[in-house]
N, C-alpha and C positions, 0 to 999 in steps of 0.2 A: 418849695423844695428844700430850702435851708432847714426849715423846721423838721422835715422828714429825715434829713441827714442826721440832725441832732438826735432824733428819736432812735435812729439805728445805732448811732455812736454811743449814746449814754449807757445802754446795758453792757456793751463791750468794754467801755472804760471802767464801769463798776466791777466787772469780772476781773479785769487786769489788776485794778487796785486791790481787790479782795485777795487775789492770788499773791500779790506782792506783800501784803500785810501779814498773811499767814506764814509765808516763807521767811519773812523778817522777824517773826516771833511776836509781832504786835497783837495779832489775834491768835487765840489758843486753838490749835488744830483739833483739840478734843471736842470743842463746841462748834467751831466753824471750819468744816472740811473745805480744803481749797477747791476751786472750780475744776482743776485738772483731775483731782481724785474723784469728784462727783461725776465727771464725764466718764472716767474709767469705770466707775461703779454702774453707770447707765449701760455702758457697753457690756459689762459682765452680766447684768440682769437681763439684757436683751439676748445675749448669747445662750444663757441657760434656760430661757423661756419663761422665767418667773414674771418678768415685767409685762410681757404680752398677755399671760394668763390672768394676772390680777387686773390689768387694765380692761381686758374684755369683760371680766366679772363686774367691775364698777360701771362700765358703759352699758351693759345689759340692764342693770338695776336703774340707772338714770333714765334710759330711753323707755323702759317699761313704765316706770312711775310717771314720767313726763307725758307719754302717750295716753295713759289712763286718765290723766287729769286735764290735759289740754282741751280735748274736744268738749267734755261736759262743762268745763270752765268757760269756754267761749260761748257755747250755746246758752248757758244760764245767764252770763253777763249781758249778751245781746238781748235776750228776752226781757231781762230786768230793765234794760235801757229803753225798750219799746213800751213795755207795760208798766205803768206807774204803780198800781197796787202790788204787783209782784216785786217791784223795786223797794217799796216801803216795807214789805214783809221780810225780805231777805237781807237788806242792807245792814240792819242792826246786828244780825247773827254773824255775817261775814266780817263786819268791822270789829266785832268783839274777838273773834277767833284769830284774825289775821296777825295782830301784833304779838301774839304768844310765840316765843321762840320755839321753833319746830323740834329742836333737839330736846326741849323740856317735855315734849309729848311722847318721847320714845318709851318711857316706862309704861304709860297707858297703852301704847300700841303693843308692847310686849305682852302685857296682861291679856289683851284681846286676841292677838294673833300668834303669840309665841315668839321665839327668837330666830325663826327660819327666814326664808326669802320673802314670804308674804309680809312680814313686819317691815322689811326694808322697802318693798314696793309701796306699802301703805304710807310710810314716812315721805317717800317721794311724791305720792299723790297729794298729800296734805300740803307739802311745801309749794307745789305748783298751782293747785286748784284755785285757792283764794286770790293769789296774785294775778292770775290770768282773768278771773272773773271781775275783779275790781277794775283792771285796765280796760276790759271790754265794756263794762258799764260806763266808764268815763268817756270812752270813745263815742258811744251812741248818744249820750246826753249832751255832748258838746256839738253835735250836728245842728245845723240851722233847722228849725221846725218847718220852714217852708218846703223842704224836700219831702217831708212826710205828707204835708198837705197836698202837694202836687201828685204824689203817688196815690193818695186816697181819692183825689178827684178823678183819677184814671182807673179807679176800681180796685186798687190794691188793698188787701185786708190780711190780718194775721201774718202767716208765714211769708206772704208776698212782700210785706213791708220789711221783714227781716232780710230776705234774700236780695231784694232790689235796692233797698236804701240803707238799712242799718248796718248790715255786714260789710258792704263795700265802703261806706262812709267811715266806719269805725276801724277799718283794716289797719291803718297806721298804728293806732293805739293797741289793737289786738296783737300785732306783730311785736310791738315793744314789750307787751306783757309776756308773750311767748319767749322772747329773747331773755328777759329777766328771769322767767321761770326756769328756763333750761340751765342757766348759770346757777340759780339758787338750788335746783335739784342736785347738781353736781356737788355743791358745797355741803348740802344736808346729807346726801348719801355717803360721802366720804366721812363726815362726822359720825354718822350712824355706824359705819364700819369700824370706827375707833371704839365705839361703845359696845358693839356686837361683832367682835372680830372673827368673822367666818368668811375669809376670802375678800379680795378687793384691795384697792390701793390704801384705804384707811387701815385695814387689818395689817397690811405690809408695814405701814408707818408704826403701828402699835407694836408689832413684833420686833421691829428694828429698835424701837425705844427700849424695850425690855432687855435687850442684849447690848444696848448702848452702841448701836451701829449707826453713827451719825452720817456717814456718806450715803447710806441707803435712804435715810430719812430725807436728806436734801434731794437725792435723785428722784424719789417718789414725788416730792413736792413739785419738782420741775415738770414731771409728767402731768400732775394735776393742773398746774398753771397752763401747760400747753393745751390740755383738753379744754380748759375754760376759754382760752384765746381762740381755739379752733371753732368752738360752738358759737362764740360771738361773731366771728367772721362769717360762718355759714348762715346764721340768721340775718346778718346785715346784707349778705348777697341775696338771700331770699326776699328781703324787703325791697331791694333794688329791682328785682325781677317782677315782683307782684304788684308794686305800686309805682311804675315808671312815671305816672303823671305828676308825681311830686317834683320832678325835675322842672316841669313847666312852671311851677309856682315860684322858682328862684328868679332873681333879677337876671336880665339878659346878660349882664357882665359876667355872671357866674355860671350861666348855662353852658353845658358842654355836651358834645355828641355821645360821650360815654362816661361812665362813672370815673371819679378821680383815681380810685385805687387801680381800676383796670387800665386807665391811661398811664398811670405811673409805672405799672408792671410792663406794659407794652413798650413804652419809650425806653426804659432801662434795659429791657430784654433786647431791643434793637441795638442799644448802645454797647452792650456787652458782646455783641456779635456771636450769638449762640451757635450759628451754623458752623463756626470754626472750632467748636469745642470737641468735635470728633478728633481733631489733631492732638488733643491732650488726653481724651478719654481712651482712645485706641491704644496708645503705648502703655497706659496704666493697666488696662485689661490684658494686654499682651504680657506684661510683667507678671500679673496674677496667674495667667494661664501657664506661663513657664514655671512658676512656683508650684502650681497644682500638678504639673507634669512631674515635678521633683518630689511630690508628696507633701507639700506644705500649702495650706490655704486657711484663711480666717476671714469670714464674711464681714464682721464689723470693722476690722482693720482695713480691709480692702475698700469698704464704703467710705471710710474717713480719708483714705489716701486719694480716692477718686474725687471727693468733694474738695479737698485741699488743692488738688491739681487744677481743677476747674476754676476755683477761686483765684489762684495765681494767674491762670490763663486769662480770665476775665479782667483782672487788674492790669495785666500787660496790654490787653486790647484798649482799655480805657486810657491808660497812661500814654500809649502809642498815639491815640487820637488827639489827646490834649497837646502833646509836644509837636506832632505833625501840624496841628492847627496853628500853634504859636510860631512855628518856623515857616509857615506859609506853604507847606507842602500839600496839605489838605485844604481844598477850597470848594465852594459850592459847584464849581465847574469840573471837579475831579471825577474821573470814572470810578466805577466800583459800586459796592452796595450803598444804599441810602443810610446815612448815619445821622442820628438826632443832633449832633453838634453842628454838622454842615447845614442842617435844615433849621437851626435855631430853636429846637425844642428843648435843649438844655444849654446851660452856660458852660464855658470852659472851666470855671472854678468848680462847678458841680461835678463835671467829669473827672477832674483831678481828685476831688474828695472821694468820689465813688471808687476810683481806682485804688486809692490808698486804703479804703475800707476793705476792698477785696483782698489786697495784700495782707492786711491785718488779720482777716479771717483765715487765710491760708497759713499765716504765721502761727496763729493760736492753735490750729489743728496740728500743724507740724511740731510745735513745742510739746503738745500732749503726746503725740506719737513718739517723740524722742524720749519723753519721760516714761512712757508705757513700754516701749520696746528697747530703749537704750541705744547707745552707739553714737560716737562722735561723727562717724562716717555720714549718717543720714542727716545730722545737723548741718554739716558742711555742705552737703548737696542742697539742702533746703535754702540755706543762706545764699549760696551761689545762684540758685534758681530765681529767687526774689530780686537779687541784684541784676541778673541778666535781663529779667523782664522789665525792670525800671529803666536801666541804662540802655535798653534797646533803642529808644528814641530820645532819652533825656541826657543832659550833660553837654559839655562842650564838644565831645567827640563820640556821639552815640553810635553804637554798632551798625545800625541800619543806614547810617550816613557815610560810613567809611568802608563799605564793601564787605562787612563781616556779617551781614544779616543772615545769609544762608548758612554760614558756619555755626553761628549761635543757635539757629533754629534746628539744624541737624543734630548738634550736640545735646541740647536741652530738651528737645521734643522727640528725641530718639533714644540714644544710650542712657542719658541721665534719668529720664522718666521711667523707662523700662527697668533699669537697674534699681532705681529707688523703690518702685513698686515691688519688685522681686525681693529686695532686701527686707522690707517691712514685713513680708510674709514668711520668708525662708531664713531670715537672720544670717544671710551670707551674701557675698558679692563676687561671684566667680567671673572671670574675664570672658568666659564663653557667652554670658548674657549680653555683654557689650557687643559682641559679634552678631548675636541673634537680633539685636536691635538695629543693626546697620541698615538693612533694606527699608525698614519703616522710616528711619531717619532720612534716608535719601529721598523718599517720596514726599515727606513733609517739607524738605528743603526745595523740592521741585514745585510745590504749591507757591512758596514765596518767590521763587525765581520766575515762575510764570507771571505772577503779579508784577514783578519788576520789569519783565519783558514788555508787558502791556504799557507800563508807565515810563518806558525808557526816555522818551523826549521830555515829558513833563518833569520827571525827576532831575534830568540834566539841566533844564531851565531854572530849577529852584535849588541848584547846587547840592542835590542829594546824590551822593556817589554810591551807587549800587554795583554789584558785580556785572549786571547787564550793561550799564553804560561805561563801566571801566574796561570791560572786555571788548565792547563793540557788538553790533548785532550778530555778525556771523559767528563769533566765538560764543556768544550768549546762547544762540540756538544749539550749538554743539554741547554746551554745558547742560542744557535741559535734557537733551537726549542721553547724555552720560548718566545723569541722575536717575532717570527712569529705567534705562536699560541696565544700569548697574544694580538696581534693586533686585531685578529678576536673576541676574547672574550671581549676585551675592547669595540669594536664597538657595539656588541650585548648589552652589559651592558648600553652603552650610549643611545641606542634606548629604552631599557626597562625603564630606568630612565627618559625618555622623554627629554633628553638633545640633542638628535639628531633626526631628522625626520625619519620615517620608510623607505622612499626611499633610504636612505644612505646604507641600507642593500644590495643594488646592488653590493657593494664591495665583498659580499660573493661569487659572481660568480667566483672569483679567487681562491677559496678554493682548487680545483683540482691541480692547479699549486703550491700552497703553500705546499700541501701534498707531491708532488714529490720532492720539494726542501728540505723539512725536511728529507725525506728518504735519499736523496743524501748526505746531510750534516752529517747524523748519520752514514751512511755506508761507506763513502769514507774518505781517509786520504791523498792519494798521491796529491801533489800540482797540477799537470796537470789535475787530475780527478776533482779537486775542482774549476777549472776555470769556468765551466758552472754554478757553484753555485753562483759565484760573478755576472755573467751576468744575471742569472735568478732572483736573489734577486733584482737587479736594475729594471728589467722588472716588477716584482711583486709589488714593491713600486709604480711605475708609474701607473700601471693598477688599483691597489687598490685605490690610491689617486684620480685618475680621475673618477672612478666609484662613489666614495663618492661625488665628485664635481657635477657629473651629478645628483645624488640623491638630493643634496641640491638645484640644479637649478630646478628640478621638483617640489620640495616642495615649493620653492619661487613662481613658476608660478601657483601652485595650490592654 
């Protein structure tokens, strides 16, 4: 896990150092565009559709060339592996042509097929065919001869030997060849587009070079690298699915019920508590809906704001788990969702590093947004959000341990998130947005308060002072009712005062669920009986928020 953390941190560190060196003047920005400018250019190219169009062109050429070469390459390679005379005949030809740089063949291909799409497909076929064929031959020839003998003794001949022995046995080598071939096809196609610039990512790089547009060159190279990584991961997953028996060949110590990457994703997905992300996504979307209602919306900016908000939320969850574990508040006996730290699937140090990494990701996105959209206001909001998330459970007097948990959650997952999202899109921060965020802030605070009501005795025993145990059970029940009922009264007041459009009253459709939850919170005290209150409060927050968003969308369209 430490190695994986370093693998994730190293690119981020390089980008931060790169940015710092450019801004300090050590690296010449004319030749090394800063990462923030490269990201900005990526967003611009996505926004105007150029990047999607050129990426689609390159992908089409890669996939067509790969498909036309892969099947014949596999069939010929397997046939050569089974049939010795065939192998002796074709091996010298393939071995002679394979080392020739495929880019060097472009002039010959142009002479034969012209400079159109056929030439590019032909280069793709040539780049993949020989690589796949050689790997297929190697896979078959490395098989133990006894498997063929057993098949022949059972009457297998010709194609039967290929389908029942050669192809399954050589599948690992074949898939390796296909993986290499797909990556090689991408490299050669992009190179061909540089030489024959008629659309595609290579042509975009060439055009940018001609006008000395360095940020676009780097942005396009990032996309090419991402395509290469994605193709490699897709082929690796295909290999895991098609040849699962290879797991059985590993020592028992290394054997696992699921692939390592899948387990890694599952464990950290659980650790980040994605079920809680609606609490951060909903206010961001609400802010965007309010901006759209006011006639201001930008999809790429909205996407970055959402990703940054979720990253900070995930970091808060992880840091929260780490410090709760250190303080003894979270134990294997604690109620609530299963968490990898409680179950021993990850170490406290790993959780701390992952939380800091999420904060770093949110900070990088936030800094780029500040640079792109400007404004000290949003910078201050971002810094305060990271500090609030970290010191929620960290430090000598964490907010969650001195009765300020609900207050912090109300402010930062209500008005701050909604206002921040609105500001990034509309470049303004009117006070009415704070008021419009109030109902959603009250309901997200109700989620935390329901959690604290459930953990009332456990928190008290571990000296964690929440509003629930500071107020006592009776007043705590009243507070939950005030938060939930206040959200609905606040929404009605906003519509009456014409601060919110009438369609936002769609959120009142959740009143029956709210009534059931208030009754449950008032009548129950047993921790396990209050588990449904926590889940139900989270559902209510999501449904209420999204119905408000739908109402705003209807108002904007109207």
